[in-house]
N, C-alpha and C positions, 0 to 999 in steps of 0.2 A: 356657655360655661356652666358647670354644675354649681349648685349653691355652695358646696365646699370650696371649690376653687375661687369663687367670686368673693368670699367673705374674708379670707385671710391668706397671708403668706404661709405656705406649708413648709416651714423651715425644719429638724432633727437632726450619725451613724455615724461623717465621719463625720455633718460632715462631719458624726458621727464624728469623743475626743475631737471633734470637728466642729461646723463652722464656728471656730472649732479647733480643737487641737488634734487634727487628723494625722494619723500615720497610716501606713499601708495595712496595719492590722487593727486599726480602730474603726468603729462604725459611726455613722451619723444617723440621727434619728429622723430628721425630716428635712428635705431640701428647702432652702439652701443653707440651713443652720442647724445647730445642735438641739435647741429647744423644740419640743413637739407640742401638739394640742390634742384634745380629746375627741375631735370631730371626725368621724369616719366618712369614707366615700359613700354617697347615697346608694340606695338599693339598686342593683343591676347597672350601676355606672362604674367607670374605671378611670384610672390615671396611669399614664405611661411616661417615664422620664428616660432620657439619655443625657449623660452628664460627664464632666471631668472635675476632679477635686485635687487639691495639692496642699501640702503643709511643709514649710521650711523650719527645721530646727538646727541647732548648731551641728554642722558636719553632715547633714543629710536632708534630702528632699524626697517626699514620698506621697502617694495618693492613688488616684484611680483615673485611668485614661484608656478607653471609656468605661462607663458603667451603665447599667440599666436597672430601673426600678418599676415595679408594677403593683398597683393597689386596686382591689376590686371589692365593691359592695355586695357581699354574698348573702346578707340577711339584714333585716332592719337593725340599725345601730351596730353592725358588725362588718369590719373590713379585713380582708386577707392581704398580706404583704409579702413580697419577695424582692430581694436585691441581689444582683449578680455583677461583680466588678472584675475588670481587668486591671490588676494592680501594678504599680511600678515603685521602685526604690532606687534612688540615685545618690549614693554616699560620696562625699568629697574625697577625692583621691582614689576612687574605685570605679568599677564599671557599673553602668545602669542595668537593672534587672527588671524584666517584665514577665507577667504570667497571671493566671487566674488567681483571684484572692479568695477571701472567706465569704461564703454565701450567707445572707441574712434572711430569716423567715420571721413573720410576726402576725399577730391577730390584735386588732384594735377594737375595743368594745366600749360604747358610750353607756355609762351607768345612769347618768342624770342628764336630762335635756335642759337647755337654757330657757329661762323665762324672759322673752324679748321685752316685756313691759315692766319687769321687776328687776331684782338684784340677784336672783338665783343663777349661778353660773353652770355651764356644762361641766361634767365630771366623767372621766373615762380612764381606762387602763390600756396599755399597749405593750404586753410582754413580747420580747424579741429573743431569738436564739441565733447566735452566730456559729455556723458550722465551720470546722477547721479544714476547709477545702483548699486553702492556699499553702504555699511552702514557707514555713517559718524560717528555715535555714537560709532562704534567699531574701528574707525580709518582706515576704508577700503575704504573710498570714500570722495569726496569733499562735498557732501550734496547738491550740486547745479549743474545744467548743465552749462558748461563753453564753451567759444568760443575763438579760436585763429586765428588771421588774419595776416599771415606773407607774406613777399616777399623775395625770395631767388635768388642769382646770382651765376654763376659758370664759371670758365675758366680753361682749361687744356693746358699744355705745355709738350709735350713728356711724360715722366713718372711722371710728377708732376700735381696735380690737387688742386685747391683752390676754396672754396665756402663759402658762408655765407649770412648774412642778419639779418632779425628780424621782429618782429611784435607786435601786441597789443593783450593782453589777456583780455577778458570780464570775470570778476570774481565776480559774485554776492554773497551775503550772509552777515550775521551779522559780522561786524568788518573786512570784506574783502574789498579790493579795486582793481580796474582794474590796470594792470601793463604792462610794456614793457619788451621784451626779445630780446637780440642781441647776435649773436655768429659768430665766424669765425674759419675755419678749413683749415689746409694744410696737404696734404698727398703725399706719394711717393710710387710707385710700385717698390719694391726692386728686385723681381724676378717674374717668371710666376705664382708662387703660393702665394707669400706673399706681402701684402700692409700694410704700417705703416703710422700713422698720429697722429696729435694732434689738439686740439681745445681750445679756450678760450671763455668764455661767461660772460654776465652781465645781471642781472635782477633787475628791480626796485622793491620797496617794494610792497608786495601783500596783506598786512593787514594794518589796521589803526594803526599808531604808529610803524609799522615795519621798517626794514632797507633794503637797496639794498644789493645784494650779487654778488660776482665775483668768478669764478672757472675755472678749466682747467681739461682736460682729455687727456689721451693717449690711443690709441687702435690699433687693427690690424684685418685684415681678412686673413685667410688662406684657399686657395682653394684646397680641397681634390680632386675635379674633376670639370668638366665643370658646374655641377649643384649642388654641395654640398660644403658648405662653413662654416667655424667656425669663429665666431665674438667674440672678447674679448675687454674689455676696463676697465680702472681703473682711478679714479680721485678724486679730493677733492676741497673744497672751498679755495680761496685765501683771501677773505674778508668775515667776519661773518661766518666762517667755523663751529663753534660750534653749531650754530642754523640752518645752511643751508646744510652743507655737510662736515662732518669730513672725510668720506671715502665712496666712492661709486663704484659699479662694474656693469658690464654687461657681461653675458655669453650667447651666443645664437648659434643656428644651423639654417642655411638657405638653403632652396631648391629653385632653380630657373629653369624656363622652358620657 
């Protein structure tokens, strides 16, 4: 396993609004949850995920089945990111719809490295752009290209790691409004194979007349081997759960090299 995969749960997109208040047109930052970290994939190493996500709100269930994500360490402290989902939307009383969703592209750059013997944390940025490649009329995309500009920090102490931060979403479209997202996560490595953690997150209203939402997730990573990992998480909203996240999940398999 690379140092990146070994040190922390790599949680963010829909699940991203996800792990998460995920809908078919919301992204997640890092599997298996919403909060991300500043640590890029190591130089000339890569991570590949195949996954499914879902979120239930009042009258609708939506998510990704399946999706793929690829991250590559293209330069020192620099990671390239792409995510391609097959989205679904299953409204109560209506027919389920499937199709290609919105494509996510990003670049993670670590500005400050962590002092392993002191208190200085890692600091990084991870701008993301969501291209409007999904059909918004079928509930499979946002209908507009969106941009997320976050800052993330991280610090590790023995078997414990904590990280979080937040940023600004540019969210164009009729009745939409730009909004802020903040999240924080704490995890512990319980054994050579198992890591557990939990996060809390907050998002301001993303529509005109909408409300802010708060939620939490718990998740785990199980290492089958140095390069093969199972990622699981489940969560729900604390505030405005019926309209943001009654129940959400992430199930994914990760290859690292």
